[in-house]
N, C-alpha and C positions, 0 to 999 in steps of 0.2 A: 504494500500500500504506500509506504514512504517513497519507494522508487517512482511510482506513478506521479506523486506530488512533485518530486524533483523534476521529472521530465515535463510535467505540465508547466511548472515555473520557468524552466529553460525555454520551452516553446513560446510562452507568453513574452519572455524577455526578448527572444529573437524576433518575434513579430513586431513588438513595440519598438525595439531598437532599429529594425529595418525601416519602419515608418518614419522614425525620426531622421534616419540617415538619408532617406529619399526626399524628404520635404525641402531641405535647402536647395537641392539640385533642381527640383521642379520650379522653384521660384527664383533661382539665381539668375539675375540679369544685370546688365549694365545699369548703374544708377540713373543715368540720363534717360534710359528707356522707361524706368519705373515712374519718373516724375513727369515726363512729357507725354501728354495724351495726344493721339493723332486725331485730327479733325475728320469728320465724316463728310464725304462729298455726296454720296447717294445713300439715302436712308429709306428702307422699305418697311412699312408698318405690317405686322403680322395679321393674318386673318383670324378672327376669333372662331375657334372650332365649334361646329354645331353642337356636338355632344357636350362640350363645356358650357355652352350657352343654355342648353336644355337643363343641365344639372346645376345651373347657377354657380359654376366654379369661377372664382376670381383669384387674383394673386399675382405674385411676381415670379419671373423666370430669370435666373442669373446665369450667364454663359461667358466662359472665357474663350476669347477668339485669338487665334494666331493670324497675324496680318503680314503678308508678303511686302517686300519693299515697294512693289507697284500699287499697293493698296487693296489687293484682293484678299478675302478671307480664305485662308488655306486649311485651317483646322479649327474645330470647336470642341469644347468640353463643358458639359452641363454642370454647373456648380450647385444649383438648386431650383426647385419649382415643381408645380404639379405635373405629373405625367400627361395629363390631358392637354396641357398648354405648351409643353416643351417642343413638340414637333413643329408647331406653328411658329414659335420663336426661332428655332433653328433654320427653318426654311427662309424666313425673312432675313435673318442675319447673314446667311450665305450669299444674299444678293446685295448686301451693303458694299460700298466702295469707300475706302479711306484715302486721305492725302498720301502721296508718295513720301517715302522716307529712305534714308541711306541703308537701313537694314530692317530685318524682320522684327516685329514687336508683338507684344501680347496686351490685349485690352479686355477688361471685364465690362460686359454690356448687360443692362437690366431692362427687361420688358415688363410693363404693368398691364395686366388684363383686368379691367374693372367692370366688365359686363355691359359697357356703354357702346360696344361696337368698335372700340379702340380706334 
């Protein structure tokens, strides 16, 4: 029984230690990139999903977007939000265009779905 507790403790330490070790790498960027927000040239408003409207689902969707030097959104990662709203937000964000920049940047974009047709 004691051996199981030791292995469980080691496993937990490995999992938590791995998460801590990965976090700085995921957010490590040039300080200039972190402070400088890129301006949006083309902004597409997401369509409110019919099912979300029928169920009166409202809320915010937060997405981390990787933006190429030419301003295109090349990758996205959902940070939070209702699963009923996420796809509409992703579809809209992929159509956004940002101002050009010397290198790739990461921006966090938040969409608010308030049931008013957005």
